[in-house]
C-alpha angles and dihedrals in degrees: 000000000000089000094058115108114243120247119243123251094264092053092046091051090052091049091050091054090052091047089054092050092050093044090053091052091049090051092049089051093055099267102307140071127178114258093246089064091049090050091048092054094041091055105029112020104137111267094351110054124098094259096035104040100079099249121149107254115159133067134019092315094048135065099278141000119238125201096263090055091055098057142336087236088082093062092041091056092044089053090065092066093036090055091052091052093047092051088055095047128008134324094253134110133194117193114196116212099000097192112196093354095247094118090054089052094050094045094048093050095046095043089052090050089051090053097249108091107169117253089220130020113193124196118200103205129157098189116087090199092054092046090056091048092048092050091050092048093049094048090049099043105030108018093158092057101033092091089067091062122092133170128237131204097194139015113284117253089235132008140176119192136044128331116199124194117175113183094344105117094056091061095052111109110268134200114238121216133200120198119197136148090005094301130111119225132187112230114227141171132256131176114266123232115288112284094013121136123245093036096221135056136197117261124180131212130178110277113249144192118340094005093052092046091050092047092050089058092058124093093242112176118249112248128224116240108292092012125125134204123199124194144144137246119192109208091164093057092048091049090049092053090046091051089063088061088068097040103040109086097175129351142052146279122224111199118188120183145120117275147089143256110266094260089062098036102065100047125145090244090063092064092137094052127232101275110135139172126211124205127163094339092312126115124208138155107232107101092186096064112102096349111219095012097082133054116246119206142167127199118258124252096217092189089061090050092050092048092050090049094049093048089052094053100263125132122230102234101176146339124196143146113274090242094056092043093053093045090050089052092055104256090152091054089053091048090054090058091062090088132237115024088222095058121106090234093055093046092051091049092047091052090051092049089051090055092047097047108026115108087222092061134020095330094082105021091057121065136192121220121188120198126179151172128208095352130125095187135164109256107206092158091061099038089118133014096030108168100186088125090065094061 
């Protein structure tokens, strides 16, 4: 924690306003709220949350770097699978949580080069600040295609085409569990003593109803006497995936995120869970430090996403590591087109591809899950290394 850079006065003042709002809700609820509600407010409270408060988030000057910020080759490779899905459904795309807008730029350009530019490109984005940044980026980088882009506030009632969600599921509010002495508890949040820092503390209550039932279905490790196991379960992400089963008439979802199949998620070695915070290129595990100024994420249980999809009438089309998916989609061929291998541009691109595909970096920790309905599409991204059998 001592290595974390300190926020400026403006950011701290914004965080204090959000802390006051959350503290008031905790008081109104009797002194306790479940962690998923705290996470929801910390990330999405109107005008104050991490994604809604206007703070710079993406890229080298932000809190973390996503794949589209590393290189346009990511979007170019992703376009190969997206094009196959569009040819089997409709020439429309919805990108969920488009960040800086760079992925939309790269996809539109590459899809146009492949001869299947979408007729409409929807962006589902809750942040007004990010919408403005995305619009500016699109008008600057792809002015001829920007008119095809529109913004959405909610999921469409019906949709045919391709839905893309890169690093979206991990930021959906998750329930946190504690297992000790054979009992399952839901971890929640209470207000700390006056003057304490951070201003909130963990507080556990016995898990109940739907959460308890979902937790009892998980392969949670048995704990030795006095031991404790913390983990997450994301009912909101599963419900979101399932909702697409009702709304998708024909097409596919491509979900890219970090996580594991269930058999690898709930291992004894993950006894502290996967909850992480990201601030100015630093990662730490205290979600109560600088509320609203840091991203809060939890790894994805891809088995849960596949189950929710299947129960909602969607087919699981493929599941692979991000590295294998990008290699299957020809990211190395696109790298080779960057020119001389001695050029600075090529070397920067090659370094980015290494980060995206190497098993030691994002290539293994990130996965790609494809879900569909009514499509008999070519699956270049899953031509080799498909791990659907592990879900």
